[in-house]
C-alpha positions in Angstrom: 7.0 -10.0 -9.2 8.2 -11.2 -5.9 10.5 -9.1 -3.7 13.7 -11.1 -4.4 13.2 -11.2 -8.2 12.4 -7.5 -8.1 15.7 -6.7 -6.2 17.6 -8.7 -8.8 16.2 -7.0 -11.9 16.7 -3.5 -10.3 20.3 -4.2 -9.5 21.8 -3.0 -12.8 20.2 0.4 -12.2 22.1 1.0 -9.0 24.6 3.7 -9.4 23.5 4.6 -12.9 21.9 7.8 -11.8 24.1 9.4 -9.1 22.1 11.4 -6.5 24.5 14.3 -6.7 23.7 14.8 -10.4 20.0 15.2 -9.7 19.6 17.4 -6.6 15.9 17.9 -7.2 15.1 14.2 -7.1 14.2 14.0 -3.5 13.1 10.3 -3.6 14.2 7.8 -6.3 16.0 4.5 -6.7 18.7 5.5 -4.3 16.1 5.6 -1.5 13.2 3.5 -2.8 9.8 4.6 -1.5 6.2 4.4 -2.5 6.7 7.1 -5.2 9.3 9.3 -6.8 9.5 12.9 -5.7 10.8 15.8 -7.8 11.2 19.3 -6.4 9.9 22.1 -8.6 10.7 24.9 -6.2 10.7 25.8 -2.5 7.1 25.1 -2.0 6.1 22.5 -4.6 7.3 19.0 -5.4 5.8 16.5 -7.9 5.1 12.9 -6.7 4.9 10.3 -9.4 4.0 6.6 -9.4 2.4 3.9 -11.5 0.7 0.6 -10.8 -1.3 -1.9 -12.8 -2.3 -5.6 -12.5 -4.7 -8.3 -13.5 -8.2 -8.4 -12.0 -8.5 -9.3 -8.3 -12.3 -9.4 -8.5 -14.7 -10.6 -11.2 -16.8 -7.4 -11.5 -15.0 -5.2 -14.1 -16.4 -1.9 -12.6 -15.1 -2.7 -9.1 -11.8 -4.0 -10.5 -11.3 -0.6 -12.1 -12.1 1.2 -8.8 -9.7 -1.1 -6.9 -6.9 -0.7 -9.4 -7.3 3.1 -9.3 -7.4 3.2 -5.5 -4.3 1.1 -5.3 -2.3 3.4 -7.6 -3.6 6.6 -5.8 -2.6 5.0 -2.4 1.1 5.5 -3.1 0.6 9.2 -3.5 -1.4 9.4 -0.3 1.4 7.4 1.5 3.8 10.2 0.6 1.5 12.9 1.8 0.6 14.1 -1.7 -2.6 15.3 -3.3 -3.2 13.6 -6.7 -4.2 15.9 -9.6 -3.7 14.0 -12.9 -3.7 10.4 -14.0 -3.1 8.3 -17.1 -4.8 5.0 -17.8 -2.6 1.9 -18.3 -4.4 -0.9 -20.1 -3.7 -4.4 -21.4 -6.7 -6.1 -23.0 -7.3 -9.3 -25.1 -8.7 -8.9 -28.6 -11.3 -11.6 -28.0 -13.0 -10.0 -25.0 -16.1 -7.8 -25.2 -15.0 -4.1 -25.3 -17.9 -3.4 -22.9 -15.9 -5.1 -20.2 -13.0 -2.6 -20.7 -15.5 0.3 -20.7 -16.7 -0.8 -17.2 -13.1 -1.1 -16.0 -12.3 2.4 -17.2 -15.5 3.8 -15.8 -14.7 2.4 -12.4 -11.2 3.8 -12.4 -12.3 7.2 -13.7 -15.0 7.6 -11.0 -12.4 6.8 -8.3 -9.9 9.3 -9.8 -12.7 12.0 -9.8 -13.5 11.2 -6.2 -9.8 11.8 -5.4 -10.1 15.3 -6.9 -7.9 14.4 -9.9 -8.5 14.0 -13.6 -7.9 11.3 -16.2 -5.9 13.0 -19.0 -5.3 10.1 -21.4 -3.7 6.7 -21.4 -2.1 3.8 -23.3 -3.7 0.5 -24.4 -1.9 -2.6 -25.6 -3.1 -6.1 -26.5 -2.5 -8.7 -23.7 -3.5 -12.3 -23.0 -5.4 -11.2 -19.9 -6.9 -7.9 -18.8 -4.6 -5.6 -16.9 -5.5 -2.1 -15.6 -3.9 0.6 -13.5 -2.8 4.2 -13.5 0.3 6.4 -13.8 -0.5 9.2 -11.3 1.0 12.6 -10.4 0.4 14.5 -7.2 1.7 17.5 -5.4 3.3 18.0 -2.0 5.4 20.6 -0.2 9.1 19.4 -0.4 9.4 19.7 3.4 6.3 17.7 4.1 7.0 14.5 2.1 6.2 11.4 4.1 8.8 8.6 3.7 9.4 5.1 4.9 12.5 6.2 6.8 12.3 8.5 9.9 10.5 6.3 12.5 11.9 6.8 16.0 12.1 4.5 19.0 8.9 5.0 21.0 6.7 5.9 18.0 3.3 4.2 17.9 2.5 2.2 14.8 -0.9 2.5 13.2 -2.8 0.8 10.4 -5.8 2.4 8.7 -7.3 -0.7 6.9 -7.8 -4.3 7.9 -5.7 -7.1 6.5 -6.7 -10.1 4.4 -7.5 -8.8 0.8 -5.3 -11.5 -0.8 -6.9 -14.3 1.2 -10.5 -13.1 0.4 -9.8 -12.6 -3.3 -8.1 -16.0 -3.5 -11.1 -17.6 -2.0 -13.2 -15.8 -4.7 -11.0 -17.2 -7.4 -11.6 -20.7 -6.0 -15.3 -20.2 -5.8 -15.2 -20.5 -2.0 -15.9 -16.9 -0.9 -18.9 -15.7 1.1 -20.6 -12.8 -0.7 -20.6 -10.6 2.4 -16.9 -11.2 3.0 -16.1 -10.3 -0.6 -18.3 -7.1 -0.3 -16.4 -6.0 2.8 -13.1 -6.6 1.1 -14.2 -4.6 -2.0 -15.4 -1.7 0.2 -12.0 -1.7 2.0 -10.0 -1.8 -1.2 -12.0 1.0 -2.9 -11.8 3.3 0.1 -9.4 6.2 -0.7 -6.9 7.6 1.8 -7.8 11.2 1.0 -9.6 11.7 4.3 -6.7 10.2 6.3 -4.1 12.3 4.4 -6.1 15.5 5.0 -6.0 14.7 8.8 -2.2 14.1 8.7 -1.7 17.4 6.8 -3.5 19.2 9.6 -1.3 17.4 12.2 2.0 18.3 10.5 5.0 16.6 12.2 2.9 13.9 14.0 3.9 11.2 11.5 7.6 10.4 11.4 7.3 7.6 8.7 4.6 6.2 6.4 4.0 3.7 3.7 1.0 1.7 2.5 0.6 -2.0 2.9 0.3 -3.6 -0.6 2.0 -6.5 -2.4 4.7 -7.3 0.1 2.2 -7.7 3.0 2.4 -6.3 6.5 5.7 -8.1 7.3 7.4 -6.9 4.1 6.3 -3.3 4.1 6.8 -3.2 7.9 10.4 -4.4 7.3 11.0 -1.6 4.8 10.0 1.0 7.4 12.1 -0.6 10.1 15.1 -1.0 7.8 15.1 2.5 6.4 14.5 3.9 9.9 17.4 1.8 11.4 15.3 0.2 14.1 12.9 -2.6 14.9 9.1 -2.8 15.0 7.1 -4.6 17.7 3.7 -5.5 16.5 0.9 -6.9 18.6 -0.9 -9.8 16.9 -4.2 -9.3 18.9 -4.4 -5.7 17.7 -4.2 -6.5 14.0 -7.5 -5.7 12.3 -8.7 -8.5 9.9 -11.3 -8.5 7.2 -14.3 -10.7 7.7 -13.5 -14.2 6.6 -9.7 -13.7 6.5 -9.0 -16.1 9.3 -11.3 -18.8 7.9 -9.8 -18.6 4.4 -6.3 -18.7 5.8 -7.1 -21.8 7.8 -8.7 -23.4 4.7 -5.5 -22.8 2.7 -6.8 -20.0 0.4 -3.4 -18.5 0.5 -2.1 -16.6 -2.7 1.2 -17.5 -4.1 2.5 -14.0 -3.4 2.2 -14.7 0.4 4.6 -17.7 0.0 7.1 -15.6 -2.0 6.9 -12.8 0.6 7.5 -15.3 3.4 10.5 -16.8 1.7 12.1 -13.4 1.3 11.1 -11.5 4.5 11.0 -14.3 7.0 14.7 -13.8 7.9 13.7 -10.4 9.5 10.7 -11.7 11.4 10.7 -12.7 15.0 7.9 -13.9 17.3 7.7 -14.2 21.1 4.5 -16.2 20.7 3.8 -19.4 18.8 2.1 -18.4 15.6 -0.2 -20.8 13.8 0.2 -21.3 10.0 -2.9 -19.3 9.3 -1.5 -16.3 11.3 1.7 -16.4 9.4 -0.2 -16.4 6.2 -2.0 -13.2 7.3 1.4 -11.5 8.0 2.7 -12.2 4.5 -0.6 -11.9 2.7 -0.1 -9.5 -0.3 -2.6 -6.6 0.0 -4.3 -4.7 -2.8 -5.1 -1.1 -1.9 -4.2 -1.8 1.7 -4.0 0.6 4.6 -1.6 3.3 5.5 1.1 2.2 7.9 2.1 5.1 10.1 4.8 5.7 12.7 3.4 8.4 15.0 5.1 10.6 17.6 3.9 9.3 21.0 3.0 12.8 22.1 0.6 13.1 19.2 -1.3 9.8 19.4 -4.3 11.1 21.4 -4.9 14.1 19.2 -4.5 12.0 16.0 -6.8 9.2 17.2 -9.4 11.8 18.2 -9.1 13.5 14.7 -9.6 10.2 12.9 -12.5 9.2 15.1 -14.2 12.6 14.6 -13.8 12.2 10.8 -15.1 8.6 10.9 -11.7 7.4 9.5 -10.5 4.0 10.7 -7.2 3.9 12.7 -5.8 0.9 14.6 -2.8 1.1 16.9 -0.9 -2.1 16.3 2.5 -1.7 17.9 5.5 0.5 18.4 9.0 1.3 17.1 11.8 0.0 19.3 15.6 0.0 19.3 17.0 -3.1 17.7 18.4 -4.7 14.6 17.4 -2.6 11.6 14.6 -4.1 9.7 13.4 -6.6 12.3 9.7 -7.2 12.8 8.8 -8.8 16.1 5.3 -10.2 16.7 4.1 -10.4 20.3 
């Protein structure tokens, strides 16, 4: 569902659950974020999310891994450690059950890699396969990472390259290079557990965080800028791209979600350079299991970059937070 349609369907829920009536709900619909957060006590809070979607790759095993990685990503973006997951499945009656077994195996292996456990699930008949997870994690209530909180002067980082929507669209049109697809799958199946562990050791270095998924870099960047009441200045030449992403964008392998994202988020986008259509497509490209998007205290950047490098975790500085109209994304 596109961002504008989603905003409309959620509108009836506004005001239904007053924040004052649920003091332990630290993050919910009143302040939408990557996951809900419920405080258990002074040192523990549950972080809950769910996500599922149709296949983005043809291989059922890798689809399961990607879907699981995508759902787990929301917990990592909140600074939480996952511990339990529930399978969510839609599957046609006329497809071989062995396909579903491979999807579930891929998802289960990724959940196990995250240090969590599959504890059950729900399956329903659908016209096309769909798979994902409902996941629960744990975090200290005072260490929750949220989209709001970025400050002017913060450095903006991204942990994964962009372009998964472009590459997977090229695959759907039988126009993808096998090595490009392999690189995209490796990126989508890479968990953020290592990155989150580093952030935990550098408590206070990150002022705001999210993960780049369906609304693309421009959309999720806008959310951070809006909730932090400032603007973000992103440097195009610093944006990491997956192999083939530029070529597929130039060839028109652009998913429909990118067009919907552009229609909704373009009003908050500015550019001091002339962007070509393929570059605009990259900015709005919906990502699956994309990177963490971090606003980092400028005094902590060197230490954080060194820690990521020592752990062989990718980290790309792509811009900075600046004073300005809340929610604006400027490309320079």
